[in-house]
C-alpha positions as CSV (number, residue, x, y, z in Angstrom):
1,X,0.0,0.0,0.0
2,X,2.8,2.4,0.9
3,X,4.6,1.8,-2.5
4,X,1.4,2.5,-4.3
5,X,0.8,5.7,-2.4
6,X,4.4,6.9,-3.1
7,X,4.1,6.0,-6.8
8,X,0.8,7.9,-7.0
9,X,2.3,11.0,-5.3
10,X,5.3,11.0,-7.7
11,X,3.1,10.6,-10.7
12,X,0.9,13.4,-9.5
13,X,3.8,15.7,-8.8
14,X,5.3,15.2,-12.3
15,X,1.9,16.4,-13.8
16,X,1.4,19.2,-11.3
17,X,3.6,21.9,-12.9
18,X,1.5,21.8,-16.0
19,X,-1.8,22.1,-14.3
20,X,-1.2,23.5,-10.8
21,X,-3.7,26.1,-9.8
22,X,-2.1,27.0,-6.5
23,X,1.6,28.0,-6.6
24,X,3.0,30.3,-4.0
25,X,6.4,31.8,-3.3
26,X,7.0,32.6,0.4
27,X,9.9,33.6,2.5
28,X,11.5,35.5,5.3
29,X,14.7,37.4,5.6
30,X,16.2,38.0,9.0
31,X,19.3,40.2,9.2
32,X,20.6,42.3,12.1
33,X,23.6,43.2,14.1
34,X,25.1,41.8,17.3
35,X,27.6,42.9,19.9
36,X,29.3,40.6,22.3
37,X,32.2,40.5,24.7
38,X,33.9,37.1,25.5
39,X,37.0,38.6,27.0
40,X,36.6,36.5,30.2
41,X,37.2,33.4,28.1
42,X,40.4,34.8,26.7
43,X,39.5,34.3,23.1
44,X,41.3,35.8,20.1
45,X,38.3,38.0,19.2
46,X,37.2,39.1,22.7
47,X,34.9,41.9,21.5
48,X,33.0,42.1,18.3
49,X,30.3,44.1,16.6
50,X,29.1,42.4,13.5
51,X,26.3,41.7,11.2
52,X,24.3,38.5,11.8
53,X,21.6,36.4,10.2
54,X,18.8,34.5,11.8
55,X,18.8,36.2,15.1
56,X,15.0,36.1,15.6
57,X,13.9,33.5,13.1
58,X,15.2,31.5,10.1
59,X,15.7,33.2,6.8
60,X,14.1,31.0,4.2
61,X,12.7,31.0,0.7
62,X,10.1,28.4,-0.3
63,X,8.1,27.4,-3.3
64,X,4.8,25.6,-2.6
65,X,2.6,23.8,-5.1
66,X,-0.9,22.4,-4.2
67,X,-3.3,20.6,-6.6
68,X,-6.7,19.2,-6.0
69,X,-7.0,15.8,-7.7
70,X,-10.7,15.3,-6.9
71,X,-12.4,12.8,-4.7
72,X,-10.9,14.3,-1.6
73,X,-7.3,13.7,-2.8
74,X,-4.7,16.4,-3.2
75,X,-1.0,16.5,-3.9
76,X,1.5,19.1,-2.6
77,X,5.2,19.9,-3.2
78,X,7.4,22.2,-1.2
79,X,10.9,23.2,-1.9
80,X,12.4,25.1,1.0
81,X,15.8,26.8,1.2
82,X,17.0,28.0,4.6
83,X,19.6,30.8,4.3
84,X,22.5,31.7,6.6
85,X,24.4,34.9,6.1
86,X,23.3,35.1,2.5
87,X,24.4,31.6,1.6
88,X,22.6,28.2,1.5
89,X,22.7,26.7,4.9
90,X,25.2,23.9,5.0
91,X,25.9,24.4,1.3
92,X,22.6,22.6,0.4
93,X,20.2,23.9,-2.2
94,X,17.1,22.6,-0.3
95,X,18.3,22.8,3.3
96,X,14.8,23.9,4.4
97,X,11.8,21.7,4.7
98,X,11.2,20.1,1.3
99,X,8.8,17.3,0.5
100,X,6.3,15.6,-1.7
101,X,2.9,14.9,-0.1
102,X,-0.3,13.1,-1.0
103,X,-3.4,13.7,1.1
104,X,-6.6,11.8,1.2
105,X,-9.4,13.6,3.1
106,X,-10.7,11.6,6.0
107,X,-7.6,9.4,6.1
108,X,-4.4,11.5,6.3
109,X,-1.2,12.6,4.6
110,X,2.0,10.8,3.5
111,X,5.1,12.9,3.0
112,X,8.5,12.0,1.7
113,X,11.6,14.3,1.9
114,X,13.6,16.6,4.2
115,X,10.8,17.0,6.7
116,X,10.5,18.9,10.0
117,X,10.2,16.7,13.0
118,X,7.3,16.8,15.4
119,X,9.8,17.4,18.2
120,X,10.4,20.8,16.4
121,X,6.6,21.3,16.4
122,X,6.4,20.5,20.2
123,X,9.1,23.2,20.8
124,X,7.1,25.6,18.5
125,X,4.0,25.4,20.6
126,X,5.9,25.7,23.9
127,X,7.5,29.1,23.3
128,X,7.2,32.1,20.9
129,X,10.8,32.4,19.6
130,X,10.7,29.7,16.8
131,X,14.3,28.4,16.6
132,X,16.0,31.7,17.5
133,X,18.3,32.1,20.5
134,X,15.5,32.9,23.0
135,X,13.7,29.6,22.1
136,X,15.9,27.2,23.9
137,X,15.8,25.3,20.6
138,X,18.6,27.1,18.7
139,X,22.1,26.2,17.6
140,X,23.4,28.3,20.4
141,X,21.3,26.7,23.2
142,X,19.5,23.4,22.7
143,X,17.3,22.1,25.5
144,X,18.1,18.5,24.5
145,X,21.4,16.7,25.1
146,X,24.1,14.7,23.3
147,X,22.6,14.0,19.9
148,X,20.7,16.3,17.6
149,X,19.6,16.2,14.0
150,X,19.5,19.1,11.5
151,X,19.8,17.7,8.0
152,X,21.3,14.3,7.3
153,X,21.0,11.8,10.2
154,X,24.4,10.7,11.3
155,X,26.4,13.6,9.8
156,X,29.6,13.7,11.9
157,X,30.9,17.0,13.4
158,X,34.5,17.2,14.3
159,X,33.8,20.0,16.8
160,X,30.9,18.2,18.3
161,X,32.4,14.7,18.6
162,X,29.2,12.8,18.2
163,X,27.3,11.3,15.3
164,X,24.5,13.6,14.1
165,X,25.3,16.4,16.4
166,X,25.4,20.1,15.8
167,X,28.5,22.3,16.5
168,X,29.0,23.2,20.1
169,X,28.3,19.9,21.8
170,X,30.9,17.7,23.4
171,X,31.6,14.0,23.3
172,X,29.7,11.4,25.3
173,X,32.6,11.0,27.7
174,X,32.4,14.7,28.7
175,X,28.6,14.8,29.1
176,X,26.2,17.6,28.2
177,X,27.7,20.8,26.8
178,X,26.5,24.3,27.5
179,X,24.8,24.5,24.1
180,X,23.0,21.2,23.9
181,X,21.2,19.6,21.0
182,X,18.0,19.9,19.0
183,X,16.1,17.7,16.5
184,X,15.0,19.9,13.6
185,X,14.6,17.8,10.4
186,X,16.2,14.9,8.5
187,X,16.6,13.9,4.9
188,X,15.1,10.7,3.6
189,X,12.1,10.9,6.0
190,X,8.9,9.1,5.3
191,X,6.1,10.6,7.4
192,X,2.5,9.3,7.9
193,X,0.0,11.7,9.5
194,X,-3.6,11.0,10.2
195,X,-6.5,13.3,9.5
196,X,-7.8,15.4,12.5
197,X,-10.5,13.6,14.5
198,X,-12.1,15.7,17.3
199,X,-9.0,17.8,17.5
200,X,-6.6,14.9,17.7
201,X,-4.1,13.6,15.1
202,X,-1.1,11.3,15.2
203,X,2.2,11.2,13.2
204,X,4.7,8.4,12.6
205,X,8.0,9.1,10.8
206,X,10.9,6.9,9.9
207,X,14.3,8.0,8.6
208,X,16.2,5.5,6.4
209,X,19.3,3.9,7.7
210,X,22.9,4.0,6.5
211,X,24.3,0.5,7.1
212,X,27.9,1.1,5.7
213,X,30.1,0.0,8.6
214,X,33.1,2.0,7.2
215,X,31.3,5.3,7.8
216,X,31.0,7.3,11.0
217,X,27.4,7.8,10.0
218,X,26.6,4.1,10.2
219,X,23.2,3.8,11.8
220,X,20.0,1.9,11.8
221,X,18.0,5.0,11.1
222,X,15.6,6.9,13.3
223,X,11.9,7.0,14.0
224,X,9.5,9.4,15.7
225,X,5.9,9.1,17.0
226,X,3.7,12.0,18.0
227,X,0.2,12.9,19.2
228,X,-1.3,16.4,18.6
229,X,-4.4,18.2,19.9
230,X,-5.8,21.6,18.9
231,X,-9.1,23.0,20.2
232,X,-10.8,25.4,22.6
233,X,-7.8,27.7,22.6
234,X,-5.4,24.8,23.6
235,X,-2.6,23.4,21.4
236,X,-0.6,20.4,22.5
237,X,2.2,18.3,20.8
238,X,3.8,15.3,22.4
239,X,6.7,13.7,20.5
240,X,9.4,11.1,21.0
241,X,12.4,10.8,18.6
242,X,14.5,7.7,18.7
243,X,17.9,7.3,17.0
244,X,19.5,3.8,16.6
245,X,23.2,3.4,16.1
246,X,24.4,0.7,13.8
247,X,26.2,-2.5,14.7
248,X,29.5,-0.8,13.7
249,X,30.3,2.8,14.6
250,X,33.7,4.2,14.2
251,X,35.6,5.6,17.2
252,X,35.3,9.3,17.5
253,X,31.7,9.3,16.5
254,X,30.5,9.6,20.1
255,X,28.0,6.7,19.9
256,X,28.8,3.0,20.4
257,X,27.5,0.0,18.5
258,X,23.7,-0.5,18.8
259,X,23.3,2.5,21.2
260,X,19.8,4.0,21.3
261,X,19.1,7.7,22.1
262,X,15.6,9.0,22.8
263,X,14.4,12.6,22.9
264,X,11.0,13.2,24.4
265,X,9.3,16.7,24.3
266,X,5.8,17.8,25.2
267,X,4.8,21.4,24.4
268,X,1.5,23.3,24.9
269,X,0.0,26.7,24.7
270,X,-3.3,28.2,25.8
271,X,-5.0,31.4,24.7
272,X,-6.0,32.9,28.1
273,X,-7.4,36.0,26.4
274,X,-7.4,37.3,22.9
275,X,-4.1,39.1,23.7
276,X,-2.3,36.8,26.1
277,X,-1.1,33.2,25.4
278,X,0.5,31.1,28.1
279,X,3.1,28.5,26.9
280,X,5.2,25.8,28.4
281,X,7.0,22.5,27.8
282,X,8.8,19.5,29.4
283,X,11.1,16.9,28.0
284,X,14.1,14.6,28.5
285,X,16.9,12.8,26.8
286,X,17.8,9.2,27.5
287,X,20.5,6.9,26.2
288,X,20.7,3.1,26.5
289,X,24.3,3.6,27.5
290,X,24.9,4.8,31.0
291,X,26.3,8.3,31.7
292,X,26.1,9.7,28.2
293,X,23.0,11.7,27.6
294,X,20.5,11.7,30.5
295,X,18.9,15.1,31.2
296,X,15.5,16.7,31.6
297,X,14.3,20.1,30.5
298,X,11.3,22.5,31.1
299,X,10.2,25.9,30.1
300,X,7.5,28.5,30.7
301,X,6.7,31.3,28.3
302,X,4.2,34.0,27.4
303,X,3.2,36.0,24.3
304,X,1.3,39.2,24.8
305,X,-0.1,41.2,21.8
306,X,0.2,44.8,22.8
307,X,-1.1,46.0,19.4
308,X,-2.0,44.0,16.3
309,X,1.5,44.6,15.0
310,X,3.6,44.5,18.2
311,X,3.9,41.6,20.7
312,X,5.9,41.0,23.9
313,X,7.7,37.6,24.1
314,X,9.2,36.0,27.1
315,X,10.7,32.5,27.7
316,X,12.6,30.8,30.5
317,X,14.2,27.4,29.9
318,X,16.1,25.2,32.4
319,X,18.0,22.0,31.7
320,X,18.8,19.6,34.4
321,X,21.9,17.6,33.5
322,X,21.8,14.2,35.3
323,X,25.3,13.1,34.5
324,X,28.3,13.1,36.9
325,X,29.4,16.5,35.5
326,X,26.0,18.0,36.5
327,X,26.2,20.8,33.9
328,X,22.9,22.4,34.5
329,X,22.1,25.4,32.3
330,X,19.4,28.0,31.9
331,X,18.3,30.6,29.4
332,X,15.9,33.6,29.6
333,X,14.7,35.3,26.4
334,X,12.9,38.6,26.0
335,X,11.7,39.9,22.7
């Protein structure tokens, strides 16, 4: 059944450019300046005033195509390109969310591509800063620990020292770093999402494995399950992302053979009034190997619309590192 659905989606997408009725170009450019002083750390560039991208959001350009096929069936295609400092992020042409989707009304949607995780969605409903620094889900401060995903699952980072991590983390032996991890999106993802029933929906995603034992990226893939609810002013997303290391993982990758890492995150928000939204979340990271990743995190946030065009944002995040090093960390964001 899955093969037939994918084949139908591909065939429909090939035909879509010739007959598509709904094609949109969307995007967001975030550029600014920053000033910081790291003289206490004794760095070569102790004080800097410089231009910066993605300080409040993610700069991106996206093309979206939607076509009604009739009988409650529709096909969609999205090509997203996240930008960083005027360049493609990671040197990829489609580093943003990009996918092919087939939807059957009353049943659900199947997507294939570089797809945002539901863990990212859980973070999104728990705080108002998207993936910017104030979110606790940025490249500078991630509320999760040890292993994150942003792009290809298993991409090694020399500065991070762990398979699939983002820069700023440390190896398993050293425990949780001050920056932490986040699970954003992964290439080669197949996602199945149910239609919404009484406000509830469910999502299951799996990411293909790389079984080449000569690569640091050798893994048995990843999978994610999530449940969502939206109704009566309340939005909730609960997600668990599980990464499985392969039977052979090269030294220096941070993982060991057959290790399993789980990230759990639950986020919610509630519109208390038409102007004020209360937000919050809880999560943890667990590894099947002792003393490598265990931590818990929580946050509380608000968004207050002072005018239709101006909003006040506030978020406070705490991470409880449960390893021997006990590297707890906290972040407060105001916007």
